PALOPA-530636 format. One record per residue (C-alpha): residue in one letter; x, y, z. Coordinates in nm, 4 decimals, padded with zeros to 6 digits. Example, Ala and Ser with C-alpha at 12.3 -4.5 7.8 and 13.67 -1.06 7.14 Angstrom:
r/east/north/up
A/01.2300/-00.4500/00.7800
S/01.3670/-00.1060/00.7140
This chain:
r/east/north/up
M/07.2663/00.1406/18.5003
A/07.3292/00.4034/18.2625
D/07.0364/00.5656/18.0751
E/07.0659/00.4575/17.7188
R/06.7951/00.7040/17.5843
G/07.0083/01.0111/17.6092
P/06.9056/01.3617/17.7098
L/06.5438/01.4682/17.6680
Q/06.4421/01.7203/17.4011
P/06.3010/02.0588/17.5278
V/05.9250/02.0746/17.5242
P/05.7744/02.4046/17.3957
V/05.5778/02.6016/17.6443
S/05.2033/02.6291/17.5571
R/05.0362/02.9690/17.5488
T/04.6768/03.0804/17.5289
V/04.6088/03.2771/17.2095
V/04.3079/03.5189/17.2223
K/04.1352/03.5539/16.8835
R/04.0544/03.9144/16.7784
R/03.6884/03.9874/16.7033
S/03.5536/04.2406/16.4347
R/03.4310/04.5797/16.5693
I/03.1191/04.5732/16.3494
S/02.8871/04.2912/16.3835
V/02.7247/04.1332/16.0859
V/02.3941/04.2156/16.2454
W/02.4489/04.5915/16.1908
I/02.5304/04.5736/15.8214
V/02.1647/04.5652/15.7100
P/02.0509/04.8726/15.9073
I/02.3539/05.0696/15.7934
V/02.2918/04.9854/15.4303
A/01.9230/05.0744/15.4694
A/02.0155/05.4082/15.6252
V/02.2561/05.4882/15.3455
V/01.9933/05.3999/15.0864
G/01.7367/05.6118/15.2684
V/01.9672/05.9119/15.2791
W/02.0457/05.8668/14.9117
V/01.6762/05.8453/14.8267
A/01.5982/06.1520/15.0357
V/01.8797/06.3548/14.8817
T/01.7790/06.2391/14.5356
R/01.4174/06.3368/14.5965
V/01.5116/06.6755/14.7370
M/01.7371/06.7384/14.4397
S/01.4650/06.6192/14.2021
E/01.2060/06.8552/14.3511
G/01.1916/07.2195/14.2517
P/01.1254/07.5198/14.4728
K/00.7821/07.5860/14.6185
I/00.6065/07.9172/14.5557
T/00.2774/08.0835/14.6420
I/00.0564/08.2631/14.3904
V/-00.2359/08.4869/14.4884
F/-00.5429/08.4851/14.2588
D/-00.8690/08.6789/14.2598
S/-01.0638/08.3589/14.2027
A/-00.9936/07.9844/14.1889
E/-01.2271/07.9339/13.8935
G/-01.0810/07.6657/13.6676
L/-00.8005/07.5785/13.9132
E/-00.7664/07.2381/14.0821
A/-00.5012/07.1258/14.3282
G/-00.2802/06.8439/14.1992
K/-00.4004/06.8874/13.8377
T/-00.3583/07.2478/13.7250
K/-00.0199/07.2889/13.5575
I/00.2123/07.5854/13.5182
H/00.3361/07.6286/13.1604
Y/00.6184/07.8306/13.0130
K/00.6254/07.8350/12.6328
G/00.4138/07.5199/12.6332
V/00.6466/07.3285/12.8697
D/00.5202/07.1983/13.2043
V/00.7299/07.3709/13.4738
G/00.5139/07.3239/13.7843
T/00.1928/07.2014/13.9431
L/-00.0480/07.3498/14.1936
T/-00.0391/07.1477/14.5147
T/-00.2829/07.3296/14.7441
I/-00.5491/07.5988/14.7115
R/-00.6934/07.7892/15.0059
L/-00.8708/08.1155/15.0893
S/-00.6807/08.4082/15.2353
D/-00.7375/08.5097/15.5943
D/-00.9718/08.7921/15.4910
H/-01.1620/08.5562/15.2544
K/-01.1177/08.7985/14.9655
R/-00.8530/08.6237/14.7595
V/-00.7232/08.2766/14.6834
I/-00.3719/08.1578/14.7761
A/-00.2316/07.8662/14.5790
T/00.0890/07.6754/14.6539
A/00.2788/07.5388/14.3564
E/00.5709/07.3017/14.3266
M/00.8040/07.4045/14.0477
A/01.0211/07.1793/13.8337
P/01.3856/07.1193/13.9281
R/01.6398/07.3811/13.8249
S/01.3654/07.6436/13.7920
E/01.5093/07.8588/14.0687
P/01.6561/08.1164/13.8227
F/01.3045/08.1703/13.6793
L/01.1603/08.2948/14.0067
V/01.2622/08.6602/14.0139
E/01.0893/08.9810/14.1107
D/00.9335/09.0670/13.7724
T/00.8214/08.7150/13.6793
R/00.4507/08.7119/13.5991
F/00.1764/08.4488/13.6307
W/-00.1800/08.4478/13.4972
V/-00.4625/08.2022/13.4320
V/-00.5189/08.1062/13.0686
R/-00.8890/08.0821/12.9847
P/-01.0851/08.1529/12.6643
R/-01.0802/08.5333/12.6272
V/-01.1915/08.7856/12.3670
S/-01.0104/09.1167/12.4093
G/-01.0079/09.3836/12.1427
A/-00.9012/09.2176/11.8204
T/-00.7430/08.9107/11.9869
V/-00.8960/08.5770/12.0831
T/-00.6843/08.3623/12.3158
G/-00.7106/08.0434/12.5190
L/-00.9402/07.8519/12.2859
G/-00.7417/07.5327/12.3525
T/-00.8468/07.5391/12.7172
L/-01.2018/07.4573/12.6117
I/-01.0800/07.0965/12.5774
S/-00.7728/07.0720/12.8025
G/-00.8932/07.2967/13.0834
S/-00.7414/07.6098/13.2313
Y/-00.3742/07.6334/13.3177
I/-00.1344/07.8924/13.4580
A/00.0996/08.0672/13.2169
M/00.4341/08.2114/13.3189
D/00.6519/08.4912/13.1813
I/01.0093/08.4930/13.3130
G/01.1399/08.8291/13.4275
T/01.4852/08.9800/13.3922
S/01.5394/09.1017/13.7480
G/01.8209/08.9616/13.9625
V/01.6171/08.9639/14.2842
R/01.4855/08.6173/14.3799
K/01.1235/08.5864/14.4890
R/00.8865/08.3091/14.6040
D/00.5558/08.4954/14.6575
F/00.3687/08.6288/14.3543
V/00.0366/08.7959/14.2690
A/-00.1218/08.6723/13.9458
L/-00.2290/08.9157/13.6756
E/-00.6030/08.9647/13.6270
T/-00.5655/08.9632/13.2480
P/-00.2942/08.8108/13.0304
P/-00.0181/09.0503/12.9233
I/-00.0342/09.1582/12.5633
V/00.3414/09.1507/12.5160
S/00.5894/08.9068/12.6672
G/00.9211/09.0259/12.8018
E/01.1121/08.8760/12.5110
T/00.9281/09.0630/12.2332
P/01.1530/09.3374/12.0887
G/01.0056/09.6861/12.0973
R/00.9195/09.9659/12.3383
F/00.6314/10.0842/12.5507
F/00.4926/10.4386/12.5235
I/00.2337/10.6306/12.7255
L/-00.0667/10.8137/12.5762
K/-00.2870/11.0683/12.7556
T/-00.6454/11.1404/12.6545
G/-00.9656/11.2707/12.8063
D/-01.1925/11.0387/12.6044
L/-01.1195/10.6665/12.5888
G/-01.3601/10.6135/12.2992
S/-01.3684/10.2524/12.1779
L/-01.0149/10.1695/12.2923
D/-00.9558/09.8484/12.4842
T/-00.6727/09.6141/12.5694
G/-00.5457/09.4444/12.2536
I/-00.6615/09.7195/12.0162
P/-00.4125/09.7405/11.7244
I/-00.1622/10.0231/11.6677
F/-00.1144/10.1371/11.3049
F/00.1742/10.3147/11.1345
R/00.0925/10.4179/10.7775
R/-00.1915/10.1602/10.7767
L/00.0462/09.8827/10.8888
Q/-00.0271/09.7125/11.2215
V/00.2842/09.7543/11.4361
G/00.1673/09.7060/11.7946
Q/-00.1152/09.6838/12.0449
V/-00.2704/09.8627/12.3392
A/-00.1209/09.6949/12.6470
G/-00.3516/09.8485/12.9073
Y/-00.5181/10.1630/13.0379
E/-00.6338/10.3208/13.3620
L/-00.8087/10.6339/13.4811
D/-00.5866/10.8849/13.6572
K/-00.6456/10.9462/14.0255
D/-00.7836/11.2956/13.9608
G/-01.0369/11.1496/13.7142
R/-00.9500/11.3921/13.4347
L/-00.7439/11.1858/13.1923
F/-00.6848/10.8269/13.0896
T/-00.3345/10.6827/13.0832
I/-00.2968/10.4335/12.7983
K/00.0070/10.2087/12.7713
I/00.0905/10.0923/12.4191
F/00.3600/09.8664/12.2776
V/00.5238/09.9306/11.9394
Q/00.7197/09.6417/11.7956
A/01.0721/09.6735/11.6631
P/01.1850/09.8036/11.4171
Y/00.8837/10.0370/11.3941
D/00.9484/10.1833/11.7401
Q/01.2418/10.3776/11.5948
Y/00.9952/10.5931/11.3961
V/00.8474/10.7363/11.7166
N/01.0128/11.0637/11.8190
E/00.9107/11.3758/12.0063
N/00.7231/11.5112/11.7013
T/00.5127/11.1982/11.6473
R/00.1331/11.2470/11.6549
F/-00.1053/10.9800/11.7862
W/-00.4795/10.9804/11.7189
Q/-00.7802/10.7484/11.7470
A/-00.8344/10.5640/11.4212
S/-01.1642/10.4019/11.5182
G/-01.4291/10.3614/11.2502
V/-01.4294/10.5868/10.9437
D/-01.2972/10.9423/10.9367
M/-01.5312/11.1261/10.6984
E/-01.4727/11.4868/10.5968
L/-01.6933/11.7010/10.3731
S/-01.5050/11.9983/10.2290
A/-01.5027/12.2181/09.9201
S/-01.2977/11.9459/09.7469
G/-01.5707/11.6896/09.8040
L/-01.6298/11.3983/10.0370
S/-01.3207/11.2175/10.1660
L/-01.3104/10.8981/10.3717
R/-01.0122/10.7805/10.5745
T/-00.9649/10.4506/10.7565
Q/-00.6660/10.2413/10.8600
S/-00.8088/09.8962/10.7846
V/-01.1229/09.6871/10.7997
L/-01.0093/09.5770/11.1472
S/-01.0031/09.9364/11.2723
I/-01.3594/09.9858/11.1459
L/-01.4787/09.6845/11.3453
V/-01.2835/09.7177/11.6724
G/-01.1091/10.0568/11.6513
G/-00.7420/10.1399/11.6764
V/-00.4701/10.3973/11.7327
A/-00.2621/10.5420/11.4486
F/00.0551/10.7480/11.4568
E/00.2679/10.9365/11.2081
T/00.5767/11.1505/11.2181
P/00.5696/11.4702/11.0076
A/00.7815/11.4280/10.6957
T/00.9005/11.7879/10.7092
G/01.1589/11.9171/10.9516
P/01.4774/11.7637/11.0884
I/01.5069/11.3911/11.1562
L/01.5000/11.3480/11.5335
P/01.6282/11.0520/11.7365
A/01.3823/10.7871/11.8514
A/01.1911/10.8622/12.1693
D/01.2809/10.6828/12.4911
A/01.0638/10.4088/12.6319
N/00.7607/10.5274/12.8346
T/00.7665/10.8717/12.6718
I/00.4308/11.0482/12.7176
F/00.2326/11.1658/12.4108
A/-00.1112/11.3222/12.3668
L/-00.3801/11.1098/12.1996
Y/-00.5981/11.3201/11.9667
G/-00.9478/11.2409/11.8485
S/-00.8674/11.2524/11.4759
R/-00.5830/11.3073/11.2335
T/-00.7053/11.6589/11.1560
E/-00.6973/11.7481/11.5239
A/-00.3540/11.5900/11.5641
Y/-00.2014/11.7986/11.2846
A/-00.3724/12.1238/11.3828
P/-00.1171/12.3927/11.4709
P/-00.0614/12.4119/11.8450
V/-00.1959/12.7052/12.0427
R/00.1015/12.9100/12.1613
Y/-00.0504/13.2215/12.3199
P/-00.4221/13.1588/12.3910
Q/-00.6352/13.4610/12.4768
T/-00.9765/13.4334/12.6444
Y/-01.2675/13.6536/12.5373
E/-01.6424/13.6606/12.5934
L/-01.9279/13.7045/12.3471
F/-02.2903/13.7846/12.4307
F/-02.5646/13.6531/12.2019
K/-02.9329/13.7340/12.2398
E/-03.0429/13.4682/11.9960
S/-03.0695/13.0904/12.0078
V/-02.7350/12.9100/12.0266
R/-02.8812/12.5693/11.9474
G/-02.6122/12.3611/11.7769
L/-02.3231/12.5475/11.9393
A/-02.1122/12.3295/12.1719
P/-01.7791/12.3571/12.3539
G/-01.5014/12.2776/12.1110
A/-01.6805/12.4361/11.8148
P/-01.4412/12.6299/11.5909
V/-01.4030/13.0058/11.5926
E/-01.3115/13.1357/11.2470
F/-01.2080/13.4622/11.0897
R/-01.3159/13.4638/10.7256
G/-01.2827/13.0866/10.7016
I/-00.9561/13.0554/10.8955
Q/-00.9820/12.8865/11.2349
I/-00.8329/13.1097/11.5031
G/-00.9682/12.9410/11.8163
E/-01.2483/12.7397/11.9678
V/-01.5477/12.7729/12.1985
A/-01.4571/12.7018/12.5605
D/-01.7831/12.7477/12.7534
I/-02.1526/12.8270/12.7019
R/-02.3967/12.9355/12.9699
A/-02.7127/13.1413/13.0150
Q/-02.7951/13.4494/13.2179
I/-03.0904/13.6829/13.2830
D/-03.0628/14.0481/13.3720
A/-03.2604/14.0901/13.6960
K/-03.3435/14.4554/13.6140
T/-03.4494/14.4306/13.2505
M/-03.5372/14.0583/13.2549
E/-03.3434/14.0299/12.9301
F/-03.2084/13.6869/12.8422
S/-02.8620/13.6471/12.6886
V/-02.6057/13.3709/12.6339
P/-02.2422/13.4454/12.7276
V/-02.0019/13.2349/12.5178
T/-01.6390/13.2086/12.6255
I/-01.3876/13.1605/12.3432
R/-01.0107/13.1132/12.3254
L/-00.8197/13.2745/12.0404
D/-00.4607/13.2446/11.9238
P/-00.3182/13.5722/11.7853
E/-00.0535/13.3873/11.5836
R/-00.3217/13.2348/11.3625
L/-00.4134/13.5867/11.2523
G/-00.0639/13.6328/11.1100
V/00.0780/13.8371/11.3971
K/00.4391/13.7353/11.4548
V/00.4366/13.7829/11.8277
L/00.7577/13.5855/11.8646
D/00.9520/13.8642/11.6934
L/00.8718/14.1051/11.9746
G/01.1133/14.1619/12.2552
T/00.8984/14.1763/12.5688
S/00.5579/14.0578/12.6773
Q/00.4443/14.4207/12.7147
D/00.5108/14.4851/12.3448
R/00.3224/14.1721/12.2549
E/00.0246/14.2737/12.4697
A/00.0176/14.6259/12.3254
L/00.0209/14.4897/11.9709
R/-00.2614/14.2512/12.0476
K/-00.4833/14.5276/12.1892
K/-00.4066/14.7605/11.9007
M/-00.4878/14.4959/11.6420
I/-00.8231/14.4070/11.8014
D/-00.9198/14.7750/11.8452
N/-00.8541/14.8391/11.4758
L/-01.0535/14.5349/11.3668
V/-01.3515/14.6313/11.5823
A/-01.3340/14.9921/11.4568
H/-01.3536/14.8636/11.0970
G/-01.6683/14.6619/11.1682
V/-01.5381/14.3192/11.2693
R/-01.8057/14.1370/11.4706
A/-01.8725/13.7840/11.5912
Q/-02.1667/13.6021/11.4368
L/-02.3233/13.2580/11.4681
K/-02.3234/13.0567/11.1463
T/-02.4460/12.7119/11.0499
G/-02.1579/12.4721/10.9947
N/-02.3512/12.1661/10.8778
L/-02.7081/12.1542/10.7537
L/-02.7406/11.7819/10.8294
T/-02.6259/11.7936/11.1921
G/-02.7329/12.1499/11.2663
S/-02.3935/12.2339/11.4172
V/-02.3123/12.6015/11.4649
F/-01.9797/12.7827/11.4897
V/-01.8632/13.1374/11.5652
A/-01.7402/13.3443/11.2711
F/-01.5698/13.6841/11.2758
D/-01.6216/13.9027/10.9699
F/-01.6531/14.2631/10.8576
F/-02.0007/14.4189/10.8894
P/-01.9899/14.7811/10.7635
A/-02.3511/14.8387/10.8699
A/-02.2813/14.7341/11.2290
P/-02.3222/15.0056/11.4917
P/-01.9969/15.1479/11.6330
A/-01.8443/14.9614/11.9256
Q/-01.5365/14.9763/12.1459
V/-01.3509/14.7157/12.3468
N/-01.3292/14.7671/12.7212
W/-00.9938/14.6190/12.8231
N/-01.0739/14.6571/13.1916
Q/-01.3272/14.3730/13.1757
Q/-01.2280/14.0222/13.2748
P/-01.2690/13.8477/13.0425
V/-01.2734/14.1094/12.7672
Q/-01.6031/14.1299/12.5808
L/-01.6031/14.1483/12.2002
P/-01.9028/14.2873/12.0043
T/-02.1384/14.0564/11.8167
F/-02.3741/14.0819/11.5209
P/-02.7092/13.9016/11.4733
G/-02.6829/13.5716/11.2948
E/-02.7949/13.5131/10.9391
L/-03.1163/13.3401/11.0420
Q/-03.1999/13.6058/11.2972
A/-03.1320/13.8810/11.0410
A/-03.3560/13.7086/10.7853
E/-03.6319/13.6694/11.0418
A/-03.5995/14.0377/11.1283
K/-03.6356/14.1356/10.7610
V/-03.9402/13.9145/10.7125
T/-04.0958/14.0550/11.0283
H/-04.0303/14.4084/10.9029
I/-04.1969/14.3334/10.5688
L/-04.4991/14.1800/10.7383
D/-04.5302/14.4833/10.9624
K/-04.5326/14.7046/10.6556
L/-04.7994/14.4856/10.4964
D/-05.0114/14.5029/10.8077
Q/-05.0020/14.8815/10.7860
L/-05.1429/14.8840/10.4323
P/-05.5217/14.9696/10.4035
L/-05.6100/14.6395/10.2411
N/-05.9789/14.6685/10.3231
E/-06.0054/15.0104/10.1557
I/-05.8142/14.8891/09.8528
G/-06.0489/14.5919/09.8294
D/-06.3560/14.8183/09.8514
H/-06.2290/15.0482/09.5726
L/-06.1421/14.7501/09.3591
Q/-06.4866/14.6007/09.4165
K/-06.6504/14.9238/09.3053
S/-06.4294/14.9371/08.9962
L/-06.5163/14.5803/08.9101
D/-06.8874/14.6505/08.9565
A/-06.8614/14.9444/08.7177
L/-06.6738/14.7287/08.4697
N/-06.9425/14.4663/08.4974
L/-07.2128/14.7244/08.4204
T/-07.0133/14.8445/08.1212
L/-06.9842/14.4914/07.9874
Q/-07.3567/14.4313/08.0328
S/-07.4348/14.7543/07.8423
A/-07.2027/14.6451/07.5641
R/-07.3772/14.3114/07.5456
T/-07.7190/14.4818/07.5249
T/-07.5923/14.7057/07.2473
L/-07.4534/14.4089/07.0559
D/-07.7781/14.2201/07.0996
N/-07.9705/14.5122/06.9473
A/-07.7233/14.5320/06.6624
S/-07.7596/14.1624/06.5856
R/-08.1202/14.2200/06.4837
Y/-08.0091/14.4186/06.1801
I/-07.7491/14.1652/06.0637
Q/-07.8273/13.8628/05.8511
P/-07.8196/13.5387/06.0549
E/-07.5599/13.3555/05.8393
S/-07.3484/13.6479/05.7347
V/-06.9861/13.7012/05.8373
Q/-07.0834/13.9974/06.0540
S/-07.3263/13.7748/06.2409
Q/-07.0570/13.5157/06.3214
E/-06.8109/13.7801/06.4390
L/-07.0782/13.9375/06.6563
D/-07.1585/13.6008/06.8192
S/-06.7877/13.5459/06.8957
T/-06.7608/13.8902/07.0487
L/-07.0648/13.8313/07.2656
K/-06.9169/13.5035/07.3952
E/-06.5892/13.6738/07.4854
I/-06.7742/13.9507/07.6668
S/-06.9763/13.6902/07.8591
G/-06.6577/13.5086/07.9586
A/-06.4952/13.8317/08.0684
A/-06.7968/13.9270/08.2760
S/-06.7963/13.5842/08.4427
S/-06.4243/13.6135/08.5244
V/-06.4785/13.9592/08.6686
R/-06.7546/13.8255/08.8945
V/-06.5298/13.5407/09.0166
L/-06.2396/13.7804/09.0787
A/-06.4588/14.0230/09.2636
D/-06.5995/13.7501/09.4820
Y/-06.2483/13.6174/09.5697
L/-06.1105/13.9630/09.6470
E/-06.4056/14.0333/09.8681
R/-06.3117/13.7298/10.0778
H/-05.9273/13.7673/10.0470
P/-05.8315/14.1325/09.9985
D/-05.4634/14.0584/10.0879
A/-05.4323/13.8480/09.7714
L/-05.3505/14.1692/09.5821
L/-05.0073/14.1665/09.7538
R/-04.9416/13.8029/09.8447
G/-05.1069/13.6300/09.5521
K/-05.3547/13.3454/09.5503
A/-05.2943/13.0777/09.8153
G/-05.1421/12.7546/09.6791
E/-04.9963/12.9168/09.3675
P/-04.6207/12.9693/09.3143
K/-04.5061/13.3211/09.3938
């Protein structure tokens, strides 16, 4: 039987299909996201944190870890994180965390210091810390060298690095009343401050660093004179009493003043850190400089009380030098006491143009010739009183025609110049001479002769009185002759009494004939 259904349709072949799985399981998504977030947080924190630095302090007074801030122009730029002692226990090391993007601030000449209430010179700073507490101030340097370790300043700087102006150096042997912060004056205008000072290693001079603000720093050149303007500069001269001061502030705290001579060529401004001498007064600053100092020695046999090193040496009122040294000596043979005084003279102040000479030998020959001629004409050194109030004494050269002849021995070192007794010593010598003459007078004999003469005069007066008494018997009692006779008798009695008093006084004080009665004006 034939198959009526026809041919069968092809049946597709079945295959096993393997489903592909994801390489990352859902279980790992959470840890991966957490790690990414952690890295992002860590990077963000590192980028939000600034650099860490260390600052060395002398003391941790007023500092507290986690609270003390670092300020720059009033802006918080860091915080102290830890404070510890150094290994030698002498200093304090603080670690600070700076604000982000503060890396350019941390260079070699950046400075740090603690701000506390301070009174320095004429400035008072840090009063706000009485309420807010101490903090660390910062001054950004200009160096290109990066740095992370710093040593804090002991005192705040007077001038920040951004203040226009220049620093200069002053040298002086006497600091006086100067201190950090003392004002600097130019023509009585405050133009700067003393930035600091220190004693040189050899101990002879002080080095003072000052800051002069712009544009006044351009008035400082190589001819500028600096002097101490502390207190009141008082000068008593033939013109009267003159007082000089820069300001009320300089009277209270002191100061330094400077001027540039108005005469002469206009010089360019001095470079920063140029060294100048600091004089004690304006008069000393403008004194002509000593060009060719010569050292001589004077011997005085009188008291030099009031004479001190630095006292002027004058020639007829013109200062030609100053006293350099004073000492005492005793001759072992004669036991004579004398005072050698060393002086320094400048020949140019005597009007000798030594610069016009060609060689040093010509200059030396002229100097010797000039001094020999002056000594030959009676020039001598003498002590004179400079001020009656202070008792100061100075050395004065003048002509003394009555002075004994003298010569200069140029082989001595130093050369000795002749002297003449001082005015007081000369007066004492004259008084002593007069008293010696008086002592030689025969005062006792003169008194005896005078006593005898007075006794004779007294007898004569008594005889006259007796005669007048006898005559009065023959004159009428109320007549004119009687009245005149009574008046004459009274005068004779008074004269006789005065003679007796005078005779008695001269008997006790015979020297009154020459010196007068004690207690009466001569």
